N, CA, C and O atoms as a GROMACS GRO file, in nm:
protein
  416
    1MET      N    1   9.786   5.503 -11.304
    1MET     CA    2   9.828   5.369 -11.271
    1MET      C    3   9.720   5.308 -11.184
    1MET      O    4   9.653   5.377 -11.106
    2ALA      N    5   9.704   5.180 -11.198
    2ALA     CA    6   9.601   5.109 -11.122
    2ALA      C    7   9.665   5.002 -11.035
    2ALA      O    8   9.771   4.949 -11.068
    3LEU      N    9   9.600   4.972 -10.925
    3LEU     CA   10   9.649   4.870 -10.834
    3LEU      C   11   9.666   4.735 -10.905
    3LEU      O   12   9.755   4.658 -10.871
    4SER      N   13   9.580   4.708 -11.003
    4SER     CA   14   9.582   4.578 -11.071
    4SER      C   15   9.708   4.554 -11.155
    4SER      O   16   9.737   4.440 -11.188
    5ASN      N   17   9.782   4.658 -11.190
    5ASN     CA   18   9.902   4.635 -11.271
    5ASN      C   19  10.032   4.680 -11.204
    5ASN      O   20  10.133   4.697 -11.271
    6LEU      N   21  10.030   4.699 -11.073
    6LEU     CA   22  10.152   4.739 -11.002
    6LEU      C   23  10.260   4.631 -11.007
    6LEU      O   24  10.379   4.664 -11.000
    7GLN      N   25  10.222   4.505 -11.018
    7GLN     CA   26  10.322   4.398 -11.019
    7GLN      C   27  10.420   4.411 -11.136
    7GLN      O   28  10.530   4.357 -11.130
    8ARG      N   29  10.381   4.480 -11.241
    8ARG     CA   30  10.472   4.497 -11.355
    8ARG      C   31  10.529   4.637 -11.365
    8ARG      O   32  10.599   4.668 -11.461
    9GLN      N   33  10.499   4.721 -11.269
    9GLN     CA   34  10.550   4.858 -11.268
    9GLN      C   35  10.629   4.879 -11.140
    9GLN      O   36  10.580   4.940 -11.045
   10ILE      N   37  10.750   4.828 -11.138
   10ILE     CA   38  10.829   4.820 -11.015
   10ILE      C   39  10.874   4.955 -10.959
   10ILE      O   40  10.923   4.962 -10.847
   11ALA      N   41  10.858   5.062 -11.035
   11ALA     CA   42  10.896   5.194 -10.985
   11ALA      C   43  10.789   5.253 -10.894
   11ALA      O   44  10.810   5.358 -10.833
   12PHE      N   45  10.675   5.187 -10.884
   12PHE     CA   46  10.562   5.243 -10.811
   12PHE      C   47  10.515   5.148 -10.702
   12PHE      O   48  10.537   5.027 -10.709
   13ALA      N   49  10.449   5.206 -10.600
   13ALA     CA   50  10.395   5.129 -10.487
   13ALA      C   51  10.247   5.161 -10.471
   13ALA      O   52  10.194   5.250 -10.538
   14GLU      N   53  10.181   5.088 -10.383
   14GLU     CA   54  10.038   5.109 -10.361
   14GLU      C   55  10.008   5.254 -10.324
   14GLU      O   56   9.904   5.307 -10.364
   15ALA      N   57  10.095   5.317 -10.251
   15ALA     CA   58  10.073   5.457 -10.210
   15ALA      C   59  10.072   5.552 -10.329
   15ALA      O   60  10.024   5.665 -10.318
   16ASP      N   61  10.125   5.508 -10.444
   16ASP     CA   62  10.130   5.593 -10.563
   16ASP      C   63  10.005   5.585 -10.650
   16ASP      O   64   9.990   5.664 -10.743
   17VAL      N   65   9.915   5.493 -10.621
   17VAL     CA   66   9.793   5.480 -10.701
   17VAL      C   67   9.715   5.611 -10.695
   17VAL      O   68   9.688   5.664 -10.587
   18GLY      N   69   9.679   5.663 -10.811
   18GLY     CA   70   9.608   5.790 -10.820
   18GLY      C   71   9.700   5.910 -10.835
   18GLY      O   72   9.654   6.020 -10.866
   19ARG      N   73   9.827   5.890 -10.814
   19ARG     CA   74   9.926   5.997 -10.826
   19ARG      C   75   9.981   5.996 -10.969
   19ARG      O   76   9.999   5.889 -11.026
   20PRO      N   77  10.008   6.112 -11.029
   20PRO     CA   78  10.066   6.111 -11.164
   20PRO      C   79  10.198   6.034 -11.167
   20PRO      O   80  10.282   6.049 -11.079
   21LYS      N   81  10.214   5.949 -11.269
   21LYS     CA   82  10.336   5.868 -11.280
   21LYS      C   83  10.462   5.954 -11.285
   21LYS      O   84  10.565   5.915 -11.231
   22VAL      N   85  10.454   6.069 -11.350
   22VAL     CA   86  10.572   6.154 -11.362
   22VAL      C   87  10.621   6.200 -11.224
   22VAL      O   88  10.742   6.208 -11.202
   23GLU      N   89  10.529   6.229 -11.133
   23GLU     CA   90  10.567   6.270 -10.997
   23GLU      C   91  10.619   6.152 -10.915
   23GLU      O   92  10.721   6.162 -10.848
   24ALA      N   93  10.547   6.041 -10.921
   24ALA     CA   94  10.587   5.923 -10.844
   24ALA      C   95  10.721   5.869 -10.893
   24ALA      O   96  10.805   5.829 -10.813
   25GLY      N   97  10.741   5.869 -11.024
   25GLY     CA   98  10.867   5.821 -11.080
   25GLY      C   99  10.984   5.908 -11.042
   25GLY      O  100  11.092   5.858 -11.009
   26GLU      N  101  10.965   6.039 -11.046
   26GLU     CA  102  11.071   6.131 -11.006
   26GLU      C  103  11.109   6.109 -10.860
   26GLU      O  104  11.227   6.106 -10.826
   27ALA      N  105  11.010   6.095 -10.774
   27ALA     CA  106  11.037   6.074 -10.631
   27ALA      C  107  11.112   5.944 -10.609
   27ALA      O  108  11.206   5.940 -10.529
   28ARG      N  109  11.073   5.839 -10.678
   28ARG     CA  110  11.139   5.708 -10.662
   28ARG      C  111  11.284   5.714 -10.710
   28ARG      O  112  11.373   5.666 -10.640
   29LEU      N  113  11.308   5.772 -10.826
   29LEU     CA  114  11.444   5.778 -10.880
   29LEU      C  115  11.533   5.870 -10.797
   29LEU      O  116  11.651   5.841 -10.778
   30THR      N  117  11.479   5.980 -10.748
   30THR     CA  118  11.556   6.070 -10.662
   30THR      C  119  11.592   6.002 -10.530
   30THR      O  120  11.700   6.023 -10.477
   31ALA      N  121  11.500   5.920 -10.479
   31ALA     CA  122  11.529   5.846 -10.356
   31ALA      C  123  11.640   5.744 -10.377
   31ALA      O  124  11.716   5.715 -10.284
   32LEU      N  125  11.651   5.689 -10.496
   32LEU     CA  126  11.757   5.593 -10.526
   32LEU      C  127  11.893   5.660 -10.542
   32LEU      O  128  11.995   5.603 -10.504
   33ASN      N  129  11.893   5.782 -10.600
   33ASN     CA  130  12.018   5.852 -10.625
   33ASN      C  131  11.991   6.002 -10.626
   33ASN      O  132  11.943   6.056 -10.726
   34ALA      N  133  12.022   6.067 -10.518
   34ALA     CA  134  11.995   6.211 -10.504
   34ALA      C  135  12.080   6.296 -10.597
   34ALA      O  136  12.052   6.415 -10.614
   35HIS      N  137  12.183   6.239 -10.658
   35HIS     CA  138  12.272   6.314 -10.746
   35HIS      C  139  12.223   6.319 -10.890
   35HIS      O  140  12.281   6.389 -10.973
   36VAL      N  141  12.117   6.246 -10.921
   36VAL     CA  142  12.061   6.245 -11.056
   36VAL      C  143  11.969   6.366 -11.071
   36VAL      O  144  11.884   6.391 -10.986
   37GLU      N  145  11.987   6.439 -11.178
   37GLU     CA  146  11.900   6.554 -11.204
   37GLU      C  147  11.787   6.510 -11.296
   37GLU      O  148  11.811   6.462 -11.408
   38ILE      N  149  11.665   6.525 -11.249
   38ILE     CA  150  11.547   6.484 -11.326
   38ILE      C  151  11.461   6.607 -11.348
   38ILE      O  152  11.425   6.677 -11.254
   39GLU      N  153  11.429   6.630 -11.473
   39GLU     CA  154  11.337   6.739 -11.507
   39GLU      C  155  11.214   6.676 -11.569
   39GLU      O  156  11.222   6.618 -11.678
   40THR      N  157  11.103   6.687 -11.503
   40THR     CA  158  10.981   6.625 -11.552
   40THR      C  159  10.902   6.720 -11.640
   40THR      O  160  10.915   6.842 -11.631
   41ALA      N  161  10.821   6.661 -11.725
   41ALA     CA  162  10.730   6.737 -11.812
   41ALA      C  163  10.599   6.661 -11.815
   41ALA      O  164  10.585   6.565 -11.891
   42PRO      N  165  10.504   6.702 -11.735
   42PRO     CA  166  10.375   6.631 -11.730
   42PRO      C  167  10.289   6.661 -11.852
   42PRO      O  168  10.180   6.717 -11.840
   43GLU      N  169  10.339   6.624 -11.968
   43GLU     CA  170  10.273   6.648 -12.096
   43GLU      C  171  10.269   6.518 -12.174
   43GLU      O  172  10.360   6.436 -12.164
   44ARG      N  173  10.164   6.499 -12.252
   44ARG     CA  174  10.159   6.385 -12.345
   44ARG      C  175  10.249   6.419 -12.463
   44ARG      O  176  10.235   6.526 -12.522
   45LEU      N  177  10.340   6.329 -12.497
   45LEU     CA  178  10.430   6.352 -12.609
   45LEU      C  179  10.358   6.323 -12.739
   45LEU      O  180  10.311   6.212 -12.762
   46THR      N  181  10.349   6.423 -12.823
   46THR     CA  182  10.292   6.410 -12.957
   46THR      C  183  10.396   6.460 -13.056
   46THR      O  184  10.495   6.521 -13.017
   47SER      N  185  10.373   6.435 -13.184
   47SER     CA  186  10.469   6.481 -13.284
   47SER      C  187  10.480   6.633 -13.283
   47SER      O  188  10.586   6.687 -13.314
   48ASP      N  189  10.372   6.704 -13.248
   48ASP     CA  190  10.376   6.850 -13.241
   48ASP      C  191  10.460   6.901 -13.124
   48ASP      O  192  10.522   7.007 -13.135
   49LYS      N  193  10.462   6.829 -13.013
   49LYS     CA  194  10.532   6.873 -12.892
   49LYS      C  195  10.669   6.807 -12.874
   49LYS      O  196  10.746   6.849 -12.788
   50ALA      N  197  10.700   6.706 -12.952
   50ALA     CA  198  10.818   6.624 -12.927
   50ALA      C  199  10.948   6.704 -12.924
   50ALA      O  200  11.028   6.687 -12.832
   51ALA      N  201  10.969   6.789 -13.021
   51ALA     CA  202  11.095   6.866 -13.026
   51ALA      C  203  11.109   6.953 -12.902
   51ALA      O  204  11.217   6.962 -12.844
   52TRP      N  205  11.000   7.018 -12.862
   52TRP     CA  206  11.003   7.104 -12.743
   52TRP      C  207  11.029   7.023 -12.617
   52TRP      O  208  11.107   7.065 -12.531
   53LEU      N  209  10.964   6.907 -12.604
   53LEU     CA  210  10.981   6.825 -12.484
   53LEU      C  211  11.122   6.765 -12.473
   53LEU      O  212  11.172   6.746 -12.362
   54LEU      N  213  11.184   6.736 -12.585
   54LEU     CA  214  11.317   6.676 -12.584
   54LEU      C  215  11.431   6.778 -12.582
   54LEU      O  216  11.548   6.740 -12.568
   55GLU      N  217  11.398   6.904 -12.596
   55GLU     CA  218  11.499   7.009 -12.599
   55GLU      C  219  11.586   7.006 -12.474
   55GLU      O  220  11.534   7.012 -12.362
   56GLY      N  221  11.717   6.995 -12.491
   56GLY     CA  222  11.809   6.995 -12.379
   56GLY      C  223  11.829   6.860 -12.313
   56GLY      O  224  11.905   6.850 -12.216
   57CYS      N  225  11.764   6.756 -12.362
   57CYS     CA  226  11.779   6.622 -12.302
   57CYS      C  227  11.913   6.560 -12.340
   57CYS      O  228  11.961   6.577 -12.452
   58ASP      N  229  11.973   6.488 -12.246
   58ASP     CA  230  12.096   6.415 -12.272
   58ASP      C  231  12.066   6.276 -12.326
   58ASP      O  232  12.142   6.221 -12.405
   59VAL      N  233  11.955   6.219 -12.282
   59VAL     CA  234  11.912   6.086 -12.324
   59VAL      C  235  11.761   6.077 -12.302
   59VAL      O  236  11.707   6.143 -12.212
   60VAL      N  237  11.694   5.997 -12.382
   60VAL     CA  238  11.549   5.978 -12.368
   60VAL      C  239  11.524   5.830 -12.338
   60VAL      O  240  11.573   5.742 -12.408
   61LEU      N  241  11.446   5.805 -12.233
   61LEU     CA  242  11.406   5.670 -12.197
   61LEU      C  243  11.260   5.653 -12.236
   61LEU      O  244  11.174   5.727 -12.186
   62ASP      N  245  11.231   5.558 -12.323
   62ASP     CA  246  11.095   5.538 -12.372
   62ASP      C  247  11.041   5.405 -12.323
   62ASP      O  248  11.094   5.299 -12.357
   63GLY      N  249  10.937   5.410 -12.244
   63GLY     CA  250  10.870   5.290 -12.197
   63GLY      C  251  10.721   5.296 -12.228
   63GLY      O  252  10.640   5.232 -12.160
   64THR      N  253  10.685   5.374 -12.329
   64THR     CA  254  10.545   5.392 -12.364
   64THR      C  255  10.488   5.266 -12.426
   64THR      O  256  10.561   5.176 -12.468
   65ASP      N  257  10.354   5.261 -12.430
   65ASP     CA  258  10.291   5.140 -12.482
   65ASP      C  259  10.199   5.166 -12.600
   65ASP      O  260  10.108   5.087 -12.627
   66ASP      N  261  10.222   5.276 -12.672
   66ASP     CA  262  10.145   5.296 -12.794
   66ASP      C  263  10.239   5.340 -12.907
   66ASP      O  264  10.336   5.411 -12.884
   67PHE      N  265  10.207   5.297 -13.027
   67PHE     CA  266  10.297   5.320 -13.140
   67PHE      C  267  10.310   5.466 -13.179
   67PHE      O  268  10.418   5.510 -13.216
   68ALA      N  269  10.203   5.543 -13.172
   68ALA     CA  270  10.210   5.685 -13.210
   68ALA      C  271  10.314   5.759 -13.125
   68ALA      O  272  10.392   5.838 -13.178
   69THR      N  273  10.314   5.733 -12.996
   69THR     CA  274  10.410   5.799 -12.907
   69THR      C  275  10.551   5.748 -12.933
   69THR      O  276  10.646   5.826 -12.934
   70ARG      N  277  10.566   5.618 -12.955
   70ARG     CA  278  10.698   5.562 -12.986
   70ARG      C  279  10.756   5.622 -13.113
   70ARG      O  280  10.873   5.660 -13.117
   71PHE      N  281  10.674   5.631 -13.218
   71PHE     CA  282  10.720   5.687 -13.345
   71PHE      C  283  10.757   5.834 -13.330
   71PHE      O  284  10.859   5.878 -13.383
   72ALA      N  285  10.675   5.911 -13.259
   72ALA     CA  286  10.704   6.053 -13.238
   72ALA      C  287  10.832   6.071 -13.158
   72ALA      O  288  10.912   6.160 -13.187
   73THR      N  289  10.851   5.989 -13.057
   73THR     CA  290  10.972   5.995 -12.974
   73THR      C  291  11.095   5.963 -13.057
   73THR      O  292  11.195   6.035 -13.051
   74ASN      N  293  11.088   5.856 -13.135
   74ASN     CA  294  11.200   5.816 -13.219
   74ASN      C  295  11.234   5.926 -13.320
   74ASN      O  296  11.351   5.961 -13.334
   75ALA      N  297  11.134   5.980 -13.389
   75ALA     CA  298  11.159   6.084 -13.489
   75ALA      C  299  11.223   6.208 -13.426
   75ALA      O  300  11.314   6.267 -13.484
   76ALA      N  301  11.175   6.247 -13.309
   76ALA     CA  302  11.231   6.364 -13.241
   76ALA      C  303  11.375   6.339 -13.198
   76ALA      O  304  11.460   6.428 -13.208
   77CYS      N  305  11.403   6.219 -13.149
   77CYS     CA  306  11.540   6.185 -13.109
   77CYS      C  307  11.634   6.184 -13.228
   77CYS      O  308  11.747   6.233 -13.219
   78VAL      N  309  11.590   6.128 -13.340
   78VAL     CA  310  11.672   6.127 -13.461
   78VAL      C  311  11.700   6.270 -13.505
   78VAL      O  312  11.815   6.305 -13.534
   79ALA      N  313  11.596   6.353 -13.510
   79ALA     CA  314  11.613   6.492 -13.554
   79ALA      C  315  11.708   6.570 -13.464
   79ALA      O  316  11.784   6.655 -13.511
   80ALA      N  317  11.703   6.542 -13.333
   80ALA     CA  318  11.786   6.616 -13.237
   80ALA      C  319  11.921   6.550 -13.211
   80ALA      O  320  12.008   6.610 -13.147
   81GLY      N  321  11.939   6.428 -13.260
   81GLY     CA  322  12.064   6.356 -13.233
   81GLY      C  323  12.077   6.313 -13.088
   81GLY      O  324  12.188   6.300 -13.037
   82VAL      N  325  11.964   6.290 -13.021
   82VAL     CA  326  11.962   6.251 -12.881
   82VAL      C  327  11.952   6.099 -12.870
   82VAL      O  328  11.868   6.039 -12.937
   83PRO      N  329  12.035   6.035 -12.789
   83PRO     CA  330  12.026   5.889 -12.772
   83PRO      C  331  11.889   5.848 -12.717
   83PRO      O  332  11.830   5.917 -12.634
   84LEU      N  333  11.840   5.734 -12.766
   84LEU     CA  334  11.710   5.682 -12.725
   84LEU      C  335  11.727   5.541 -12.671
   84LEU      O  336  11.788   5.455 -12.736
   85VAL      N  337  11.673   5.518 -12.552
   85VAL     CA  338  11.668   5.384 -12.494
   85VAL      C  339  11.520   5.349 -12.485
   85VAL      O  340  11.443   5.417 -12.417
   86SER      N  341  11.483   5.243 -12.554
   86SER     CA  342  11.342   5.206 -12.564
   86SER      C  343  11.321   5.066 -12.509
   86SER      O  344  11.396   4.973 -12.542
   87GLY      N  345  11.219   5.050 -12.426
   87GLY     CA  346  11.188   4.920 -12.369
   87GLY      C  347  11.042   4.885 -12.394
   87GLY      O  348  10.956   4.972 -12.393
   88ALA      N  349  11.016   4.756 -12.417
   88ALA     CA  350  10.879   4.711 -12.443
   88ALA      C  351  10.859   4.571 -12.386
   88ALA      O  352  10.953   4.491 -12.379
   89LEU      N  353  10.737   4.544 -12.348
   89LEU     CA  354  10.699   4.412 -12.298
   89LEU      C  355  10.589   4.355 -12.386
   89LEU      O  356  10.507   4.428 -12.442
   90GLY      N  357  10.589   4.224 -12.396
   90GLY     CA  358  10.484   4.155 -12.470
   90GLY      C  359  10.455   4.022 -12.403
   90GLY      O  360  10.527   3.924 -12.424
   91ARG      N  361  10.352   4.020 -12.324
   91ARG     CA  362  10.313   3.902 -12.246
   91ARG      C  363  10.428   3.853 -12.159
   91ARG      O  364  10.448   3.907 -12.050
   92TRP      N  365  10.504   3.753 -12.203
   92TRP     CA  366  10.609   3.693 -12.120
   92TRP      C  367  10.750   3.726 -12.166
   92TRP      O  368  10.846   3.666 -12.119
   93SER      N  369  10.764   3.821 -12.254
   93SER     CA  370  10.897   3.857 -12.301
   93SER      C  371  10.911   4.008 -12.304
   93SER      O  372  10.813   4.082 -12.298
   94GLY      N  373  11.033   4.052 -12.314
   94GLY     CA  374  11.060   4.195 -12.318
   94GLY      C  375  11.180   4.223 -12.405
   94GLY      O  376  11.257   4.133 -12.437
   95GLN      N  377  11.195   4.347 -12.443
   95GLN     CA  378  11.311   4.386 -12.522
   95GLN      C  379  11.352   4.528 -12.486
   95GLN      O  380  11.269   4.610 -12.448
   96VAL      N  381  11.480   4.554 -12.499
   96VAL     CA  382  11.534   4.687 -12.476
   96VAL      C  383  11.628   4.716 -12.592
   96VAL      O  384  11.706   4.631 -12.633
   97ALA      N  385  11.619   4.835 -12.645
   97ALA     CA  386  11.706   4.877 -12.755
   97ALA      C  387  11.761   5.016 -12.722
   97ALA      O  388  11.690   5.100 -12.668
   98ALA      N  389  11.885   5.036 -12.755
   98ALA     CA  390  11.947   5.168 -12.739
   98ALA      C  391  12.003   5.211 -12.873
   98ALA      O  392  12.068   5.133 -12.942
   99SER      N  393  11.979   5.336 -12.909
   99SER     CA  394  12.029   5.385 -13.036
   99SER      C  395  12.063   5.533 -13.027
   99SER      O  396  12.012   5.608 -12.943
  100ARG      N  397  12.150   5.571 -13.115
  100ARG     CA  398  12.183   5.714 -13.128
  100ARG      C  399  12.197   5.744 -13.274
  100ARG      O  400  12.297   5.709 -13.337
  101ALA      N  401  12.098   5.807 -13.328
  101ALA     CA  402  12.099   5.842 -13.470
  101ALA      C  403  12.159   5.981 -13.487
  101ALA      O  404  12.146   6.067 -13.400
  102ARG      N  405  12.222   6.000 -13.596
  102ARG     CA  406  12.275   6.131 -13.630
  102ARG      C  407  12.172   6.203 -13.718
  102ARG      O  408  12.113   6.142 -13.807
  103PRO      N  409  12.149   6.333 -13.693
  103PRO     CA  410  12.052   6.405 -13.777
  103PRO      C  411  12.094   6.401 -13.924
  103PRO      O  412  12.212   6.403 -13.956
  104CYS      N  413  11.996   6.394 -14.010
  104CYS     CA  414  12.024   6.389 -14.156
  104CYS      C  415  12.055   6.526 -14.209
  104CYS      O  416  12.081   6.541 -14.328
   0.00000   0.00000   0.00000
């Protein structure tokens, strides 16, 4: 994360610049609600790793900004029957979608 884009990444502060997002995000969410269980995986999600990374998940939150990762995440969620909440921004607008596909 860079200082220049913190205004659109509200989960992070200036003190988090240079820190892995997975660590900073976990700390921020735990500070908001200590009863939430968060298990981080500091791995890039690819189609090869997706099933392993999603194993045991109750829900997947996707805020990635590249199509390959979005497609791999969606395919893994469909295969595992795990609900997916996906959010995206485009200049001045945003969208959020939630879905739960049943495995074929």
